[in-house]
Biopython code that builds the backbone (N, CA, C, O; Angstrom):
import numpy as np
from Bio.PDB.StructureBuilder import StructureBuilder

atoms = [
    (1, "MET", "N", (0.852, -1.168, 0.000)),
    (1, "MET", "CA", (0.000, 0.000, 0.000)),
    (1, "MET", "C", (0.897, 1.229, 0.000)),
    (1, "MET", "O", (1.871, 1.306, 0.748)),
    (2, "GLN", "N", (0.555, 2.178, -0.842)),
    (2, "GLN", "CA", (1.330, 3.409, -0.945)),
    (2, "GLN", "C", (1.102, 4.270, 0.287)),
    (2, "GLN", "O", (0.014, 4.237, 0.863)),
    (3, "PRO", "N", (2.114, 5.051, 0.711)),
    (3, "PRO", "CA", (1.898, 5.953, 1.837)),
    (3, "PRO", "C", (0.867, 7.014, 1.453)),
    (3, "PRO", "O", (0.794, 7.436, 0.299)),
    (4, "VAL", "N", (0.090, 7.427, 2.415)),
    (4, "VAL", "CA", (-0.939, 8.442, 2.189)),
    (4, "VAL", "C", (-0.423, 9.760, 2.748)),
    (4, "VAL", "O", (0.102, 9.817, 3.860)),
    (5, "TRP", "N", (-0.579, 10.801, 1.970)),
    (5, "TRP", "CA", (-0.098, 12.115, 2.384)),
    (5, "TRP", "C", (-1.284, 13.007, 2.673)),
    (5, "TRP", "O", (-2.285, 12.971, 1.958)),
    (6, "LEU", "N", (-1.178, 13.798, 3.708)),
    (6, "LEU", "CA", (-2.259, 14.681, 4.140)),
    (6, "LEU", "C", (-1.806, 16.131, 4.086)),
    (6, "LEU", "O", (-0.616, 16.435, 4.169)),
    (7, "TRP", "N", (-2.786, 17.020, 3.943)),
    (7, "TRP", "CA", (-2.478, 18.440, 4.034)),
    (7, "TRP", "C", (-2.389, 18.827, 5.495)),
    (7, "TRP", "O", (-3.214, 18.416, 6.311)),
    (8, "GLU", "N", (-1.395, 19.611, 5.814)),
    (8, "GLU", "CA", (-1.264, 20.118, 7.176)),
    (8, "GLU", "C", (-0.880, 21.586, 7.081)),
    (8, "GLU", "O", (0.085, 21.916, 6.391)),
    (9, "PRO", "N", (-1.599, 22.476, 7.748)),
    (9, "PRO", "CA", (-1.270, 23.895, 7.640)),
    (9, "PRO", "C", (0.128, 24.185, 8.185)),
    (9, "PRO", "O", (0.523, 23.677, 9.235)),
    (10, "ALA", "N", (0.852, 24.998, 7.457)),
    (10, "ALA", "CA", (2.170, 25.413, 7.925)),
    (10, "ALA", "C", (1.999, 26.498, 8.989)),
    (10, "ALA", "O", (0.913, 27.059, 9.135)),
    (11, "LYS", "N", (3.048, 26.789, 9.716)),
    (11, "LYS", "CA", (2.953, 27.752, 10.808)),
    (11, "LYS", "C", (3.058, 29.195, 10.319)),
    (11, "LYS", "O", (2.570, 30.112, 10.979)),
    (12, "ARG", "N", (3.694, 29.395, 9.165)),
    (12, "ARG", "CA", (3.865, 30.752, 8.679)),
    (12, "ARG", "C", (2.616, 31.229, 7.959)),
    (12, "ARG", "O", (1.904, 30.437, 7.341)),
    (13, "ARG", "N", (2.356, 32.523, 8.042)),
    (13, "ARG", "CA", (1.228, 33.127, 7.327)),
    (13, "ARG", "C", (1.761, 34.295, 6.513)),
    (13, "ARG", "O", (2.784, 34.897, 6.839)),
    (14, "ARG", "N", (1.041, 34.593, 5.455)),
    (14, "ARG", "CA", (1.410, 35.762, 4.662)),
    (14, "ARG", "C", (0.141, 36.488, 4.254)),
    (14, "ARG", "O", (-0.934, 35.890, 4.203)),
    (15, "ALA", "N", (0.262, 37.762, 3.967)),
    (15, "ALA", "CA", (-0.904, 38.552, 3.573)),
    (15, "ALA", "C", (-1.215, 38.284, 2.110)),
    (15, "ALA", "O", (-0.309, 38.218, 1.279)),
    (16, "GLY", "N", (-2.509, 38.129, 1.791)),
    (16, "GLY", "CA", (-2.945, 37.925, 0.417)),
    (16, "GLY", "C", (-3.151, 39.245, -0.287)),
    (16, "GLY", "O", (-2.815, 40.300, 0.251)),
    (17, "ARG", "N", (-3.701, 39.194, -1.487)),
    (17, "ARG", "CA", (-3.933, 40.409, -2.283)),
    (17, "ARG", "C", (-4.890, 41.365, -1.591)),
    (17, "ARG", "O", (-4.699, 42.579, -1.645)),
    (18, "ASN", "N", (-5.909, 40.835, -0.947)),
    (18, "ASN", "CA", (-6.916, 41.687, -0.320)),
    (18, "ASN", "C", (-6.513, 42.076, 1.100)),
    (18, "ASN", "O", (-7.285, 42.727, 1.803)),
    (19, "GLY", "N", (-5.353, 41.698, 1.515)),
    (19, "GLY", "CA", (-4.941, 41.955, 2.879)),
    (19, "GLY", "C", (-5.357, 40.832, 3.817)),
    (19, "GLY", "O", (-5.020, 40.844, 5.001)),
    (20, "ASN", "N", (-6.099, 39.848, 3.275)),
    (20, "ASN", "CA", (-6.498, 38.689, 4.084)),
    (20, "ASN", "C", (-5.282, 37.822, 4.357)),
    (20, "ASN", "O", (-4.349, 37.761, 3.557)),
    (21, "LYS", "N", (-5.310, 37.168, 5.476)),
    (21, "LYS", "CA", (-4.218, 36.246, 5.780)),
    (21, "LYS", "C", (-4.504, 34.907, 5.112)),
    (21, "LYS", "O", (-5.603, 34.368, 5.246)),
    (22, "GLU", "N", (-3.542, 34.378, 4.408)),
    (22, "GLU", "CA", (-3.669, 33.067, 3.777)),
    (22, "GLU", "C", (-2.767, 32.093, 4.503)),
    (22, "GLU", "O", (-1.713, 32.474, 5.012)),
    (23, "GLN", "N", (-3.172, 30.855, 4.552)),
    (23, "GLN", "CA", (-2.325, 29.836, 5.158)),
    (23, "GLN", "C", (-1.589, 29.103, 4.066)),
    (23, "GLN", "O", (-2.179, 28.703, 3.062)),
    (24, "ARG", "N", (-0.308, 28.930, 4.261)),
    (24, "ARG", "CA", (0.460, 28.091, 3.359)),
    (24, "ARG", "C", (0.242, 26.648, 3.771)),
    (24, "ARG", "O", (0.077, 26.347, 4.953)),
    (25, "MET", "N", (0.242, 25.768, 2.802)),
    (25, "MET", "CA", (0.007, 24.361, 3.092)),
    (25, "MET", "C", (1.285, 23.571, 2.825)),
    (25, "MET", "O", (2.080, 23.913, 1.949)),
    (26, "ALA", "N", (1.453, 22.530, 3.586)),
    (26, "ALA", "CA", (2.603, 21.645, 3.415)),
    (26, "ALA", "C", (2.109, 20.209, 3.566)),
    (26, "ALA", "O", (1.070, 19.962, 4.180)),
    (27, "TRP", "N", (2.851, 19.280, 3.010)),
    (27, "TRP", "CA", (2.488, 17.870, 3.112)),
    (27, "TRP", "C", (2.988, 17.301, 4.427)),
    (27, "TRP", "O", (4.061, 17.665, 4.909)),
    (28, "ALA", "N", (2.200, 16.405, 4.999)),
    (28, "ALA", "CA", (2.603, 15.693, 6.205)),
    (28, "ALA", "C", (2.199, 14.237, 6.040)),
    (28, "ALA", "O", (1.102, 13.955, 5.558)),
    (29, "LYS", "N", (3.041, 13.331, 6.422)),
    (29, "LYS", "CA", (2.745, 11.913, 6.279)),
    (29, "LYS", "C", (1.920, 11.436, 7.468)),
    (29, "LYS", "O", (2.189, 11.802, 8.612)),
    (30, "ARG", "N", (0.911, 10.615, 7.183)),
    (30, "ARG", "CA", (0.074, 10.057, 8.240)),
    (30, "ARG", "C", (0.915, 9.114, 9.092)),
    (30, "ARG", "O", (1.745, 8.381, 8.553)),
    (31, "PRO", "N", (0.720, 9.116, 10.408)),
    (31, "PRO", "CA", (1.459, 8.185, 11.269)),
    (31, "PRO", "C", (1.159, 6.738, 10.884)),
    (31, "PRO", "O", (0.035, 6.412, 10.504)),
    (32, "LYS", "N", (2.156, 5.883, 10.981)),
    (32, "LYS", "CA", (2.013, 4.485, 10.578)),
    (32, "LYS", "C", (0.899, 3.784, 11.359)),
    (32, "LYS", "O", (0.217, 2.917, 10.813)),
    (33, "ARG", "N", (0.711, 4.146, 12.613)),
    (33, "ARG", "CA", (-0.328, 3.491, 13.419)),
    (33, "ARG", "C", (-1.729, 3.795, 12.898)),
    (33, "ARG", "O", (-2.664, 3.054, 13.199)),
    (34, "ASP", "N", (-1.899, 4.880, 12.114)),
    (34, "ASP", "CA", (-3.202, 5.238, 11.563)),
    (34, "ASP", "C", (-3.444, 4.654, 10.176)),
    (34, "ASP", "O", (-4.536, 4.800, 9.627)),
    (35, "THR", "N", (-2.445, 4.000, 9.608)),
    (35, "THR", "CA", (-2.588, 3.398, 8.289)),
    (35, "THR", "C", (-3.128, 1.980, 8.449)),
    (35, "THR", "O", (-2.516, 1.166, 9.141)),
    (36, "PRO", "N", (-4.266, 1.670, 7.820)),
    (36, "PRO", "CA", (-4.827, 0.337, 8.012)),
    (36, "PRO", "C", (-3.970, -0.729, 7.330)),
    (36, "PRO", "O", (-3.488, -0.515, 6.218)),
    (37, "PRO", "N", (-3.774, -1.880, 7.992)),
    (37, "PRO", "CA", (-3.060, -2.960, 7.314)),
    (37, "PRO", "C", (-3.919, -3.488, 6.172)),
    (37, "PRO", "O", (-5.145, -3.391, 6.219)),
    (38, "ILE", "N", (-3.286, -4.043, 5.156)),
    (38, "ILE", "CA", (-4.038, -4.564, 4.022)),
    (38, "ILE", "C", (-4.891, -5.731, 4.505)),
    (38, "ILE", "O", (-4.381, -6.712, 5.044)),
    (39, "THR", "N", (-6.181, -5.605, 4.303)),
    (39, "THR", "CA", (-7.136, -6.625, 4.710)),
    (39, "THR", "C", (-8.061, -6.890, 3.540)),
    (39, "THR", "O", (-8.584, -5.953, 2.936)),
    (40, "GLN", "N", (-8.270, -8.161, 3.214)),
    (40, "GLN", "CA", (-9.160, -8.529, 2.125)),
    (40, "GLN", "C", (-10.158, -9.572, 2.599)),
    (40, "GLN", "O", (-9.846, -10.409, 3.446)),
    (41, "ARG", "N", (-11.363, -9.510, 2.041)),
    (41, "ARG", "CA", (-12.397, -10.501, 2.295)),
    (41, "ARG", "C", (-12.964, -10.942, 0.958)),
    (41, "ARG", "O", (-13.151, -10.120, 0.060)),
    (42, "GLN", "N", (-13.236, -12.218, 0.820)),
    (42, "GLN", "CA", (-13.787, -12.763, -0.420)),
    (42, "GLN", "C", (-15.195, -13.299, -0.160)),
    (42, "GLN", "O", (-15.417, -14.027, 0.807)),
    (43, "VAL", "N", (-16.150, -12.935, -1.027)),
    (43, "VAL", "CA", (-17.534, -13.402, -0.906)),
    (43, "VAL", "C", (-18.072, -13.746, -2.290)),
    (43, "VAL", "O", (-17.548, -13.282, -3.303)),
    (44, "THR", "N", (-19.115, -14.557, -2.322)),
    (44, "THR", "CA", (-19.813, -14.902, -3.558)),
    (44, "THR", "C", (-21.221, -14.339, -3.467)),
    (44, "THR", "O", (-21.933, -14.585, -2.494)),
    (45, "ASP", "N", (-21.625, -13.575, -4.494)),
    (45, "ASP", "CA", (-22.950, -12.950, -4.460)),
    (45, "ASP", "C", (-24.028, -13.935, -4.919)),
    (45, "ASP", "O", (-23.727, -15.087, -5.229)),
    (46, "GLY", "N", (-25.265, -13.485, -4.960)),
    (46, "GLY", "CA", (-26.395, -14.323, -5.332)),
    (46, "GLY", "C", (-26.360, -14.803, -6.769)),
    (46, "GLY", "O", (-27.028, -15.783, -7.099)),
    (47, "ARG", "N", (-25.599, -14.143, -7.637)),
    (47, "ARG", "CA", (-25.481, -14.541, -9.047)),
    (47, "ARG", "C", (-24.284, -15.460, -9.268)),
    (47, "ARG", "O", (-23.977, -15.817, -10.405)),
    (48, "GLY", "N", (-23.605, -15.846, -8.185)),
    (48, "GLY", "CA", (-22.478, -16.769, -8.301)),
    (48, "GLY", "C", (-21.146, -16.115, -8.627)),
    (48, "GLY", "O", (-20.170, -16.818, -8.891)),
    (49, "ARG", "N", (-21.078, -14.800, -8.616)),
    (49, "ARG", "CA", (-19.819, -14.099, -8.905)),
    (49, "ARG", "C", (-19.015, -13.955, -7.624)),
    (49, "ARG", "O", (-19.564, -13.698, -6.552)),
    (50, "THR", "N", (-17.716, -14.123, -7.751)),
    (50, "THR", "CA", (-16.815, -14.002, -6.603)),
    (50, "THR", "C", (-16.242, -12.598, -6.569)),
    (50, "THR", "O", (-15.705, -12.104, -7.561)),
    (51, "TRP", "N", (-16.364, -11.961, -5.408)),
    (51, "TRP", "CA", (-15.870, -10.600, -5.201)),
    (51, "TRP", "C", (-14.812, -10.607, -4.108)),
    (51, "TRP", "O", (-14.912, -11.357, -3.136)),
    (52, "VAL", "N", (-13.795, -9.763, -4.276)),
    (52, "VAL", "CA", (-12.785, -9.561, -3.238)),
    (52, "VAL", "C", (-12.862, -8.103, -2.802)),
    (52, "VAL", "O", (-12.772, -7.191, -3.624)),
    (53, "GLY", "N", (-13.028, -7.895, -1.505)),
    (53, "GLY", "CA", (-13.075, -6.547, -0.948)),
    (53, "GLY", "C", (-11.766, -6.227, -0.261)),
    (53, "GLY", "O", (-11.300, -6.995, 0.582)),
    (54, "THR", "N", (-11.167, -5.099, -0.612)),
    (54, "THR", "CA", (-9.896, -4.655, -0.042)),
    (54, "THR", "C", (-10.118, -3.369, 0.736)),
    (54, "THR", "O", (-10.744, -2.435, 0.235)),
    (55, "LEU", "N", (-9.615, -3.321, 1.944)),
    (55, "LEU", "CA", (-9.768, -2.158, 2.815)),
    (55, "LEU", "C", (-8.810, -1.046, 2.411)),
    (55, "LEU", "O", (-7.627, -1.285, 2.172)),
    (56, "THR", "N", (-9.341, 0.185, 2.339)),
    (56, "THR", "CA", (-8.516, 1.369, 2.081)),
    (56, "THR", "C", (-8.974, 2.480, 3.014)),
    (56, "THR", "O", (-10.040, 2.389, 3.622)),
    (57, "SER", "N", (-8.166, 3.526, 3.124)),
    (57, "SER", "CA", (-8.651, 4.693, 3.860)),
    (57, "SER", "C", (-9.555, 5.469, 2.918)),
    (57, "SER", "O", (-9.514, 5.260, 1.705)),
    (58, "GLY", "N", (-10.364, 6.354, 3.457)),
    (58, "GLY", "CA", (-11.345, 7.078, 2.663)),
    (58, "GLY", "C", (-10.719, 7.911, 1.565)),
    (58, "GLY", "O", (-9.600, 8.403, 1.706)),
    (59, "THR", "N", (-11.457, 8.068, 0.455)),
    (59, "THR", "CA", (-10.927, 8.789, -0.694)),
    (59, "THR", "C", (-11.579, 10.145, -0.912)),
    (59, "THR", "O", (-11.057, 10.954, -1.679)),
    (60, "VAL", "N", (-12.704, 10.416, -0.261)),
    (60, "VAL", "CA", (-13.376, 11.703, -0.455)),
    (60, "VAL", "C", (-13.056, 12.619, 0.720)),
    (60, "VAL", "O", (-12.340, 12.231, 1.643)),
    (61, "ALA", "N", (-13.583, 13.821, 0.681)),
    (61, "ALA", "CA", (-13.333, 14.770, 1.765)),
    (61, "ALA", "C", (-13.689, 14.141, 3.102)),
    (61, "ALA", "O", (-14.740, 13.514, 3.234)),
    (62, "GLY", "N", (-12.830, 14.301, 4.084)),
    (62, "GLY", "CA", (-13.041, 13.687, 5.388)),
    (62, "GLY", "C", (-12.622, 12.229, 5.422)),
    (62, "GLY", "O", (-12.992, 11.497, 6.339)),
    (63, "GLY", "N", (-11.862, 11.806, 4.439)),
    (63, "GLY", "CA", (-11.469, 10.404, 4.314)),
    (63, "GLY", "C", (-10.611, 9.872, 5.439)),
    (63, "GLY", "O", (-10.456, 8.659, 5.577)),
    (64, "GLU", "N", (-10.056, 10.748, 6.238)),
    (64, "GLU", "CA", (-9.239, 10.283, 7.355)),
    (64, "GLU", "C", (-10.089, 9.833, 8.531)),
    (64, "GLU", "O", (-9.579, 9.212, 9.463)),
    (65, "GLU", "N", (-11.386, 10.140, 8.496)),
    (65, "GLU", "CA", (-12.274, 9.734, 9.580)),
    (65, "GLU", "C", (-13.003, 8.432, 9.290)),
    (65, "GLU", "O", (-13.665, 7.889, 10.174)),
    (66, "HIS", "N", (-12.893, 7.917, 8.058)),
    (66, "HIS", "CA", (-13.571, 6.667, 7.729)),
    (66, "HIS", "C", (-12.725, 5.833, 6.768)),
    (66, "HIS", "O", (-11.797, 6.334, 6.133)),
    (67, "ALA", "N", (-13.067, 4.567, 6.681)),
    (67, "ALA", "CA", (-12.389, 3.656, 5.764)),
    (67, "ALA", "C", (-13.382, 3.220, 4.688)),
    (67, "ALA", "O", (-14.592, 3.393, 4.837)),
    (68, "GLU", "N", (-12.861, 2.662, 3.623)),
    (68, "GLU", "CA", (-13.694, 2.158, 2.543)),
    (68, "GLU", "C", (-13.229, 0.762, 2.155)),
    (68, "GLU", "O", (-12.064, 0.407, 2.334)),
    (69, "VAL", "N", (-14.165, -0.028, 1.617)),
    (69, "VAL", "CA", (-13.838, -1.337, 1.079)),
    (69, "VAL", "C", (-14.098, -1.272, -0.419)),
    (69, "VAL", "O", (-15.207, -0.956, -0.850)),
    (70, "VAL", "N", (-13.071, -1.574, -1.212)),
    (70, "VAL", "CA", (-13.194, -1.578, -2.664)),
    (70, "VAL", "C", (-13.393, -3.033, -3.094)),
    (70, "VAL", "O", (-12.534, -3.882, -2.856)),
    (71, "PHE", "N", (-14.530, -3.309, -3.729)),
    (71, "PHE", "CA", (-14.845, -4.661, -4.177)),
    (71, "PHE", "C", (-14.531, -4.802, -5.664)),
    (71, "PHE", "O", (-14.904, -3.950, -6.471)),
    (72, "VAL", "N", (-13.835, -5.899, -6.020)),
    (72, "VAL", "CA", (-13.487, -6.212, -7.401)),
    (72, "VAL", "C", (-14.016, -7.605, -7.709)),
    (72, "VAL", "O", (-13.837, -8.527, -6.914)),
    (73, "CYS", "N", (-14.671, -7.765, -8.866)),
    (73, "CYS", "CA", (-15.212, -9.062, -9.270)),
    (73, "CYS", "C", (-14.099, -9.884, -9.927)),
    (73, "CYS", "O", (-13.497, -9.449, -10.909)),
    (74, "LEU", "N", (-13.828, -11.073, -9.381)),
    (74, "LEU", "CA", (-12.778, -11.924, -9.934)),
    (74, "LEU", "C", (-13.236, -12.659, -11.195)),
    (74, "LEU", "O", (-12.440, -12.876, -12.108)),
    (75, "ASP", "N", (-14.505, -13.041, -11.249)),
    (75, "ASP", "CA", (-15.014, -13.833, -12.363)),
    (75, "ASP", "C", (-15.214, -13.018, -13.629)),
    (75, "ASP", "O", (-15.044, -13.536, -14.732)),
    (76, "GLN", "N", (-15.571, -11.758, -13.485)),
    (76, "GLN", "CA", (-15.825, -10.882, -14.617)),
    (76, "GLN", "C", (-15.045, -9.588, -14.426)),
    (76, "GLN", "O", (-15.565, -8.632, -13.849)),
    (77, "PRO", "N", (-13.806, -9.546, -14.902)),
    (77, "PRO", "CA", (-12.968, -8.352, -14.681)),
    (77, "PRO", "C", (-13.560, -7.061, -15.235)),
    (77, "PRO", "O", (-13.206, -5.972, -14.785)),
    (78, "GLY", "N", (-14.463, -7.177, -16.214)),
    (78, "GLY", "CA", (-15.082, -5.989, -16.792)),
    (78, "GLY", "C", (-16.183, -5.408, -15.910)),
    (78, "GLY", "O", (-16.654, -4.298, -16.160)),
    (79, "GLU", "N", (-16.592, -6.135, -14.895)),
    (79, "GLU", "CA", (-17.625, -5.660, -13.972)),
    (79, "GLU", "C", (-17.116, -4.420, -13.236)),
    (79, "GLU", "O", (-15.943, -4.350, -12.868)),
    (80, "LEU", "N", (-17.999, -3.446, -13.023)),
    (80, "LEU", "CA", (-17.601, -2.229, -12.318)),
    (80, "LEU", "C", (-17.130, -2.552, -10.910)),
    (80, "LEU", "O", (-17.715, -3.387, -10.220)),
    (81, "LYS", "N", (-16.079, -1.888, -10.500)),
    (81, "LYS", "CA", (-15.649, -1.991, -9.106)),
    (81, "LYS", "C", (-16.693, -1.282, -8.254)),
    (81, "LYS", "O", (-17.391, -0.387, -8.731)),
    (82, "ARG", "N", (-16.795, -1.680, -7.010)),
    (82, "ARG", "CA", (-17.779, -1.096, -6.109)),
    (82, "ARG", "C", (-17.095, -0.647, -4.829)),
    (82, "ARG", "O", (-16.115, -1.257, -4.400)),
    (83, "ILE", "N", (-17.603, 0.417, -4.219)),
    (83, "ILE", "CA", (-17.008, 0.970, -3.003)),
    (83, "ILE", "C", (-18.068, 1.042, -1.915)),
    (83, "ILE", "O", (-19.168, 1.549, -2.133)),
    (84, "ALA", "N", (-17.721, 0.531, -0.747)),
    (84, "ALA", "CA", (-18.594, 0.608, 0.424)),
    (84, "ALA", "C", (-17.861, 1.381, 1.514)),
    (84, "ALA", "O", (-16.681, 1.141, 1.767)),
    (85, "ARG", "N", (-18.552, 2.294, 2.145)),
    (85, "ARG", "CA", (-17.950, 3.117, 3.197)),
    (85, "ARG", "C", (-18.189, 2.470, 4.556)),
    (85, "ARG", "O", (-19.294, 2.020, 4.858)),
    (86, "LEU", "N", (-17.144, 2.432, 5.366)),
    (86, "LEU", "CA", (-17.242, 1.980, 6.749)),
    (86, "LEU", "C", (-17.134, 3.211, 7.637)),
    (86, "LEU", "O", (-16.212, 4.010, 7.472)),
    (87, "ASP", "N", (-18.033, 3.373, 8.548)),
    (87, "ASP", "CA", (-17.982, 4.537, 9.432)),
    (87, "ASP", "C", (-17.088, 4.261, 10.628)),
    (87, "ASP", "O", (-17.503, 4.378, 11.781)),
    (88, "LEU", "N", (-15.859, 3.893, 10.326)),
    (88, "LEU", "CA", (-14.824, 3.634, 11.332)),
    (88, "LEU", "C", (-13.549, 4.306, 10.879)),
    (88, "LEU", "O", (-13.315, 4.421, 9.676)),
    (89, "PRO", "N", (-12.711, 4.755, 11.806)),
    (89, "PRO", "CA", (-11.413, 5.282, 11.383)),
    (89, "PRO", "C", (-10.583, 4.154, 10.771)),
    (89, "PRO", "O", (-10.705, 3.003, 11.191)),
    (90, "PRO", "N", (-9.740, 4.470, 9.783)),
    (90, "PRO", "CA", (-8.945, 3.438, 9.128)),
    (90, "PRO", "C", (-8.127, 2.578, 10.096)),
    (90, "PRO", "O", (-7.917, 1.393, 9.835)),
    (91, "ALA", "N", (-7.669, 3.147, 11.189)),
    (91, "ALA", "CA", (-6.838, 2.389, 12.132)),
    (91, "ALA", "C", (-7.612, 1.236, 12.776)),
    (91, "ALA", "O", (-7.008, 0.229, 13.144)),
    (92, "ARG", "N", (-8.939, 1.363, 12.920)),
    (92, "ARG", "CA", (-9.747, 0.316, 13.562)),
    (92, "ARG", "C", (-10.506, -0.550, 12.570)),
    (92, "ARG", "O", (-11.049, -1.591, 12.940)),
    (93, "ALA", "N", (-10.548, -0.129, 11.312)),
    (93, "ALA", "CA", (-11.391, -0.793, 10.323)),
    (93, "ALA", "C", (-10.903, -2.192, 9.952)),
    (93, "ALA", "O", (-11.722, -3.061, 9.651)),
    (94, "ALA", "N", (-9.599, -2.432, 9.965)),
    (94, "ALA", "CA", (-9.075, -3.738, 9.559)),
    (94, "ALA", "C", (-9.583, -4.836, 10.490)),
    (94, "ALA", "O", (-10.036, -5.881, 10.024)),
    (95, "ALA", "N", (-9.513, -4.613, 11.776)),
    (95, "ALA", "CA", (-9.991, -5.615, 12.734)),
    (95, "ALA", "C", (-11.498, -5.810, 12.595)),
    (95, "ALA", "O", (-11.991, -6.932, 12.705)),
    (96, "ALA", "N", (-12.228, -4.732, 12.356)),
    (96, "ALA", "CA", (-13.683, -4.832, 12.210)),
    (96, "ALA", "C", (-14.058, -5.614, 10.954)),
    (96, "ALA", "O", (-14.991, -6.416, 10.981)),
    (97, "LEU", "N", (-13.338, -5.387, 9.851)),
    (97, "LEU", "CA", (-13.624, -6.104, 8.611)),
    (97, "LEU", "C", (-13.325, -7.594, 8.760)),
    (97, "LEU", "O", (-14.080, -8.432, 8.268)),
    (98, "ARG", "N", (-12.230, -7.924, 9.435)),
    (98, "ARG", "CA", (-11.891, -9.335, 9.662)),
    (98, "ARG", "C", (-12.934, -10.025, 10.537)),
    (98, "ARG", "O", (-13.173, -11.223, 10.381)),
    (99, "ALA", "N", (-13.552, -9.293, 11.448)),
    (99, "ALA", "CA", (-14.511, -9.877, 12.389)),
    (99, "ALA", "C", (-15.902, -10.071, 11.783)),
    (99, "ALA", "O", (-16.729, -10.770, 12.370)),
    (100, "LEU", "N", (-16.180, -9.468, 10.623)),
    (100, "LEU", "CA", (-17.503, -9.586, 10.013)),
    (100, "LEU", "C", (-17.759, -11.010, 9.521)),
    (100, "LEU", "O", (-16.855, -11.678, 9.017)),
    (101, "GLU", "N", (-18.995, -11.459, 9.674)),
    (101, "GLU", "CA", (-19.426, -12.738, 9.092)),
    (101, "GLU", "C", (-19.553, -12.555, 7.577)),
    (101, "GLU", "O", (-19.671, -11.427, 7.098)),
    (102, "ASP", "N", (-19.530, -13.665, 6.819)),
    (102, "ASP", "CA", (-19.655, -13.576, 5.361)),
    (102, "ASP", "C", (-20.959, -12.900, 4.942)),
    (102, "ASP", "O", (-20.974, -12.136, 3.977)),
    (103, "ALA", "N", (-22.046, -13.170, 5.650)),
    (103, "ALA", "CA", (-23.339, -12.551, 5.320)),
    (103, "ALA", "C", (-23.267, -11.031, 5.492)),
    (103, "ALA", "O", (-23.880, -10.294, 4.720)),
    (104, "GLU", "N", (-22.530, -10.562, 6.488)),
    (104, "GLU", "CA", (-22.390, -9.116, 6.706)),
    (104, "GLU", "C", (-21.536, -8.481, 5.613)),
    (104, "GLU", "O", (-21.808, -7.359, 5.186)),
    (105, "VAL", "N", (-20.504, -9.194, 5.157)),
    (105, "VAL", "CA", (-19.680, -8.681, 4.061)),
    (105, "VAL", "C", (-20.516, -8.622, 2.782)),
    (105, "VAL", "O", (-20.395, -7.676, 2.004)),
    (106, "LEU", "N", (-21.363, -9.630, 2.566)),
    (106, "LEU", "CA", (-22.250, -9.646, 1.409)),
    (106, "LEU", "C", (-23.243, -8.484, 1.472)),
    (106, "LEU", "O", (-23.544, -7.875, 0.446)),
    (107, "ARG", "N", (-23.751, -8.171, 2.662)),
    (107, "ARG", "CA", (-24.633, -7.015, 2.840)),
    (107, "ARG", "C", (-23.880, -5.718, 2.546)),
    (107, "ARG", "O", (-24.438, -4.788, 1.964)),
    (108, "LEU", "N", (-22.616, -5.664, 2.951)),
    (108, "LEU", "CA", (-21.776, -4.500, 2.654)),
    (108, "LEU", "C", (-21.608, -4.328, 1.137)),
    (108, "LEU", "O", (-21.669, -3.212, 0.620)),
    (109, "LEU", "N", (-21.394, -5.453, 0.431)),
    (109, "LEU", "CA", (-21.275, -5.426, -1.018)),
    (109, "LEU", "C", (-22.571, -4.965, -1.673)),
    (109, "LEU", "O", (-22.548, -4.148, -2.593)),
    (110, "SER", "N", (-23.693, -5.485, -1.204)),
    (110, "SER", "CA", (-24.981, -5.122, -1.825)),
    (110, "SER", "C", (-25.328, -3.645, -1.584)),
    (110, "SER", "O", (-26.055, -3.049, -2.379)),
    (111, "GLY", "N", (-24.826, -3.059, -0.515)),
    (111, "GLY", "CA", (-25.068, -1.647, -0.236)),
    (111, "GLY", "C", (-24.010, -0.716, -0.812)),
    (111, "GLY", "O", (-24.052, 0.493, -0.584)),
    (112, "SER", "N", (-23.065, -1.275, -1.556)),
    (112, "SER", "CA", (-21.965, -0.443, -2.087)),
    (112, "SER", "C", (-22.414, 0.315, -3.337)),
    (112, "SER", "O", (-23.464, 0.036, -3.916)),
    (113, "GLU", "N", (-21.590, 1.276, -3.730)),
    (113, "GLU", "CA", (-21.871, 2.116, -4.909)),
    (113, "GLU", "C", (-20.819, 1.842, -5.971)),
    (113, "GLU", "O", (-19.690, 1.482, -5.638)),
    (114, "PRO", "N", (-21.170, 2.006, -7.256)),
    (114, "PRO", "CA", (-20.169, 1.828, -8.310)),
    (114, "PRO", "C", (-19.029, 2.832, -8.153)),
    (114, "PRO", "O", (-19.246, 3.985, -7.782)),
    (115, "ALA", "N", (-17.837, 2.384, -8.437)),
    (115, "ALA", "CA", (-16.655, 3.249, -8.309)),
    (115, "ALA", "C", (-16.533, 4.160, -9.511)),
    (115, "ALA", "O", (-15.601, 4.961, -9.586)),
]
sb = StructureBuilder()
sb.init_structure("model")
sb.init_model(0)
sb.init_chain("A")
sb.init_seg("    ")
for serial, (resi, resn, name, xyz) in enumerate(atoms, 1):
    if name == "N":
        sb.init_residue(resn, " ", resi, " ")
    sb.init_atom(name, np.array(xyz, "f"), 0.0, 1.0, " ", f" {name:<3s}", serial, name[0])
structure = sb.get_structure()
């Protein structure tokens, strides 16, 4: 898994064109303890297709507060990938995903959205 970089405001400020203060931004690396370990779950849907769900940190605004599971169909590679949001911080989501029963993972897949 690639390292995830976050925006973190720098300490220096400068005046903008209108005299407003603007914040300069700098990159900061997320602490390793907050990066979810790679976790995958495999399920078969009602149509007999096999899906693999891989845990990632969130990709939209506020993504550091939640994790996502990206589902990929193994039997039909042309099938759209699907994304399900977990309302857990990425650091805790791996253990929660591993603890889910297969029926719960299947429910997560059925409630997911196309990527």
